[in-house]
C-alpha positions as CSV (number, residue, x, y, z in Angstrom):
1,M,0.0,0.0,0.0
2,S,1.4,3.5,-0.9
3,L,0.2,7.0,-1.4
4,T,1.2,8.9,-4.6
5,L,1.2,12.7,-4.7
6,H,1.2,14.2,-8.3
7,Y,1.8,17.9,-9.1
8,K,1.5,19.4,-12.5
9,G,2.1,23.1,-13.2
10,K,2.7,25.2,-16.3
11,S,6.3,24.5,-16.4
12,T,6.8,22.0,-13.6
13,E,5.5,18.5,-13.1
14,F,6.5,16.0,-10.5
15,S,5.2,13.0,-8.5
16,F,6.0,11.9,-4.9
17,Q,5.2,8.5,-3.6
18,I,4.9,7.7,0.2
19,G,5.2,4.1,1.2
20,K,3.1,2.3,3.8
21,R,5.7,2.6,6.5
22,R,6.2,6.3,6.1
23,L,2.4,6.9,5.9
24,V,1.9,5.0,9.2
25,A,4.8,6.8,10.9
26,G,3.4,10.2,9.8
27,F,0.0,9.3,11.1
28,V,1.4,8.2,14.4
29,L,3.5,11.4,14.7
30,V,0.5,13.6,14.0
31,C,-1.6,11.8,16.6
32,G,1.2,12.0,19.2
33,L,1.4,15.8,18.6
34,V,-2.3,16.2,19.1
35,L,-2.3,14.1,22.3
36,L,0.7,16.0,23.7
37,S,-1.0,19.3,22.9
38,S,-4.3,18.2,24.6
39,R,-2.5,16.7,27.6
40,S,-0.5,19.9,28.2
41,S,-3.7,21.9,28.1
42,Y,-5.4,19.5,30.5
43,Q,-2.4,19.6,33.0
44,A,-2.5,23.4,32.9
45,N,-6.2,23.4,33.7
46,E,-5.8,20.8,36.4
47,S,-3.0,22.7,38.1
48,H,-5.0,25.9,38.0
49,A,-8.0,24.2,39.6
50,R,-5.8,22.7,42.3
51,I,-4.3,26.2,43.1
52,E,-7.7,27.7,43.3
53,Y,-8.9,24.9,45.6
54,A,-5.9,25.4,47.8
55,K,-6.5,29.2,47.9
56,S,-10.1,28.7,48.9
57,G,-9.1,26.3,51.6
58,L,-6.6,28.8,53.0
59,V,-9.2,31.6,52.9
60,Q,-11.7,29.4,54.8
61,Q,-9.0,28.5,57.4
62,Q,-8.2,32.1,57.8
63,Q,-11.9,32.9,58.4
64,D,-12.2,30.0,60.9
65,V,-9.1,31.2,62.8
66,S,-10.4,34.7,62.9
67,A,-13.8,33.6,64.2
68,L,-12.0,31.4,66.9
69,K,-9.9,34.4,67.9
70,S,-13.0,36.6,68.2
71,A,-14.9,34.0,70.3
72,T,-11.8,33.4,72.5
73,Q,-11.4,37.2,73.1
74,Q,-15.1,37.5,74.1
75,Q,-14.9,34.5,76.5
76,L,-11.7,35.9,78.1
77,A,-13.4,39.3,78.5
78,G,-16.4,37.6,80.2
79,I,-14.0,35.7,82.5
80,M,-12.2,38.9,83.4
81,L,-15.5,40.6,84.2
82,N,-16.5,37.7,86.4
83,L,-13.2,37.8,88.1
84,A,-13.5,41.5,88.8
85,D,-17.0,40.9,90.3
86,V,-15.5,38.1,92.5
87,Q,-12.7,40.5,93.5
88,S,-15.2,43.1,94.6
89,Q,-17.2,40.5,96.6
90,I,-13.9,39.5,98.3
91,Q,-13.3,43.1,99.2
92,R,-16.8,43.4,100.7
93,V,-16.2,40.2,102.7
94,N,-12.8,41.6,103.9
95,A,-14.5,44.8,105.1
96,L,-17.3,42.9,106.8
97,G,-14.9,40.5,108.5
98,S,-12.6,43.2,109.8
99,R,-15.5,45.1,111.1
100,L,-17.0,42.1,112.9
101,V,-13.6,41.3,114.5
102,E,-13.4,44.8,115.7
103,Q,-17.0,44.8,117.0
104,A,-16.4,41.6,118.9
105,G,-13.1,42.7,120.4
106,L,-11.4,39.6,119.0
107,N,-7.7,39.2,118.2
108,Q,-7.0,40.6,114.7
109,D,-4.1,38.1,114.2
110,E,-6.6,35.2,114.5
111,F,-8.9,36.6,111.9
112,G,-6.6,38.1,109.2
113,F,-9.1,39.0,106.5
114,Q,-6.6,41.0,104.5
115,E,-4.1,38.1,104.1
116,L,-4.2,34.5,102.8
117,P,-3.7,31.9,105.4
118,Q,-0.5,29.8,105.5
119,A,-1.3,26.3,104.3
120,G,0.5,23.0,103.4
121,G,0.1,19.3,103.2
122,P,1.1,16.2,101.2
123,I,0.6,16.1,97.4
124,T,-2.3,14.0,96.3
125,D,-3.5,12.7,92.9
126,S,-6.0,15.5,92.7
127,V,-3.3,18.2,92.7
128,I,-2.5,19.4,89.2
129,T,0.7,21.3,88.6
130,I,0.5,23.9,85.8
131,Q,3.8,24.7,84.2
132,G,4.5,28.1,82.7
133,N,3.4,31.6,83.5
134,N,-0.4,31.6,83.4
135,E,-1.4,34.7,85.3
136,L,-5.2,34.1,84.7
137,L,-5.2,30.6,86.2
138,E,-3.0,31.7,89.1
139,R,-5.4,34.6,89.8
140,I,-8.4,32.2,89.8
141,D,-6.6,29.8,92.1
142,S,-5.7,32.6,94.5
143,M,-9.3,33.8,94.6
144,L,-10.6,30.3,95.3
145,Q,-8.2,29.9,98.2
146,S,-9.2,33.3,99.5
147,L,-12.9,32.6,99.3
148,D,-12.5,29.2,101.0
149,S,-10.5,30.8,103.9
150,K,-12.9,33.7,104.4
151,T,-16.0,31.5,104.3
152,Q,-14.5,29.5,107.2
153,Q,-13.6,32.6,109.1
154,L,-17.0,34.2,108.7
155,A,-18.7,31.0,109.9
156,A,-16.6,31.1,113.0
157,L,-17.4,34.8,113.5
158,E,-21.1,34.2,113.1
159,S,-21.0,31.5,115.8
160,I,-19.2,33.9,118.1
161,M,-21.2,37.0,117.3
162,M,-24.6,35.3,117.5
163,N,-23.8,34.3,121.1
164,H,-21.9,37.4,122.1
165,H,-24.2,40.0,123.6
166,I,-27.3,40.3,121.5
167,D,-29.1,37.1,122.1
168,E,-31.8,38.8,124.1
169,Q,-32.7,41.0,121.1
170,T,-32.6,38.6,118.2
171,N,-36.3,37.8,118.2
172,L,-38.1,39.8,115.6
173,E,-41.2,41.9,116.5
174,G,-42.8,45.2,115.6
175,R,-42.9,47.4,112.5
176,P,-39.9,48.6,110.6
177,I,-41.1,52.2,110.8
178,T,-41.8,54.7,113.6
179,S,-44.7,56.3,111.8
180,G,-46.8,55.3,108.8
181,W,-49.2,52.6,107.8
182,L,-49.3,49.1,106.3
183,S,-50.1,49.6,102.6
184,S,-49.6,46.2,101.0
185,Y,-49.7,42.6,102.3
186,Y,-47.8,39.5,101.6
187,G,-49.2,37.3,98.8
188,V,-50.5,37.5,95.3
189,R,-51.5,41.0,94.2
190,K,-51.8,43.1,91.0
191,D,-48.4,44.3,90.0
192,P,-48.4,48.2,90.2
193,F,-46.3,48.4,87.0
194,S,-47.6,45.6,84.7
195,G,-51.1,45.2,86.2
196,L,-50.7,41.4,86.1
197,P,-51.1,39.1,89.2
198,T,-47.7,38.6,90.9
199,M,-46.4,37.3,94.2
200,H,-45.5,40.0,96.7
201,K,-43.0,38.4,99.1
202,G,-43.1,41.0,101.8
203,L,-45.1,43.8,103.5
204,D,-45.1,47.5,102.4
205,F,-45.3,50.2,105.0
206,A,-46.0,53.6,103.5
207,G,-45.2,57.0,105.0
208,K,-43.4,60.2,104.4
209,T,-40.0,60.5,102.6
210,G,-37.2,60.8,105.2
211,E,-39.0,59.1,108.0
212,P,-36.8,56.7,110.0
213,V,-36.6,53.0,109.1
214,V,-35.7,50.8,112.1
215,A,-34.4,47.3,112.7
216,T,-37.0,44.8,113.9
217,G,-34.4,42.8,115.7
218,A,-30.7,42.8,116.6
219,G,-28.2,41.4,114.2
220,L,-25.4,42.0,111.7
221,V,-25.7,44.2,108.6
222,T,-24.8,42.0,105.7
223,W,-25.9,44.4,102.9
224,S,-26.1,48.1,102.8
225,G,-26.3,49.5,99.3
226,E,-28.2,49.4,96.0
227,R,-29.7,46.2,94.7
228,Y,-31.8,45.7,91.6
229,G,-35.5,46.1,92.2
230,Y,-35.0,47.0,95.9
231,G,-33.3,50.3,95.4
232,N,-31.3,51.2,98.4
233,L,-31.4,48.1,100.6
234,V,-30.4,47.1,104.1
235,E,-30.2,43.4,104.9
236,I,-29.7,42.2,108.5
237,D,-28.7,38.7,109.6
238,H,-30.3,37.8,112.9
239,G,-28.8,34.3,113.3
240,N,-30.5,30.9,113.2
241,G,-31.2,31.4,109.5
242,I,-33.3,34.5,109.9
243,V,-32.7,37.5,107.7
244,T,-34.7,40.8,107.3
245,R,-34.6,43.2,104.3
246,Y,-35.6,46.8,104.2
247,G,-36.0,48.2,100.6
248,H,-36.6,51.4,98.6
249,N,-34.8,53.7,101.2
250,K,-33.8,57.2,100.4
251,A,-30.6,57.0,102.4
252,L,-28.8,54.4,104.5
253,S,-27.7,54.9,108.1
254,V,-25.6,51.7,108.5
255,K,-22.9,49.9,106.7
256,I,-21.9,46.3,106.1
257,G,-20.5,44.8,109.3
258,D,-22.4,47.0,111.7
259,V,-24.0,45.3,114.7
260,V,-27.5,46.9,115.2
261,T,-30.0,46.6,118.0
262,K,-33.7,46.3,117.9
263,G,-35.4,49.6,117.1
264,Q,-32.2,51.2,115.9
265,E,-32.5,53.5,112.9
266,I,-30.9,51.9,109.8
267,A,-32.2,54.1,107.0
268,L,-34.6,56.9,105.9
269,M,-37.8,56.1,104.0
270,G,-37.7,56.7,100.2
271,S,-38.9,55.5,96.8
272,T,-35.7,54.2,95.2
273,G,-35.7,51.1,92.9
274,R,-38.9,49.6,91.6
275,S,-41.3,51.8,93.6
276,T,-44.3,54.0,93.0
277,G,-44.0,56.1,96.2
278,A,-42.4,56.5,99.6
279,H,-42.6,53.2,101.5
280,V,-40.5,50.4,103.1
281,H,-40.6,47.0,101.5
282,Y,-40.1,44.6,104.5
283,E,-39.1,41.0,104.1
284,V,-38.5,38.2,106.6
285,I,-36.4,35.2,105.2
286,K,-35.9,31.9,106.9
287,N,-33.2,29.7,105.5
288,G,-33.4,31.4,102.1
289,K,-37.2,31.4,101.8
290,Q,-39.4,34.4,102.2
291,L,-42.1,34.2,105.0
292,D,-45.1,36.3,105.7
293,P,-43.8,39.0,108.0
294,L,-47.2,39.8,109.5
295,P,-47.0,37.3,112.4
296,F,-43.6,38.9,113.4
297,V,-45.0,42.4,113.2
298,Y,-47.8,41.6,115.7
299,R,-45.7,39.2,117.7
300,K,-46.2,39.4,121.5
């Protein structure tokens, strides 16, 4: 088998014959060139696609890392705010403890509320050693130790103070005001703001702004300041799980750590917090649960 090419011009004429082997070789060569050309184009497209895929993956990883960083920063900010709140509570406990020690005439060296106690003991499996300089964890650990120590000290002080010199006055009785009237009872009533039925967990004694508010029993002042809903609030611990609260005051006459006696002025009547007019919101709490104060008011 062969292929003959014949050319005839005006002055030129020639013939060229290609044999079977040359024809097959030429065909194979052309096919190879076509394949190489298409393969090169495919490889270029494939490489480009791989690069684009890698780039998109890096962009996604960058976005994920950025989101993780933002979330971590928010969590750390929340932790720091909580630590600041704990620190302020520790300072209040320090002030209360120091005041109680002074009131009871106790040895300040035995109740050092401004210092951490010296401690020691064998290492146990529950002890975890943290290597490196991690100030946040060290601060949390220090606060936990401080809180544990101060809780024990306050428990000891409570036991001492509740049996010190005010036992005869710890029974609650009488009204928390010197003049005025009972304006709202304990129980379900219509909320003065929303108009909906709601539980009123105390008694309201109305009167004139600036009238004295008095303690209904002797005890220790455990809160003297603003609290949400109560406005300016005084809270007194009378021992044996009994606590009284006096809310919405205009001004406060006692501070945390004061030992008060029955009938002593502790505040001036006002209308701070969630209030519609001058009155005292009076609560009696037994082991964390609000009781109806009325039986205590008319106690004989």
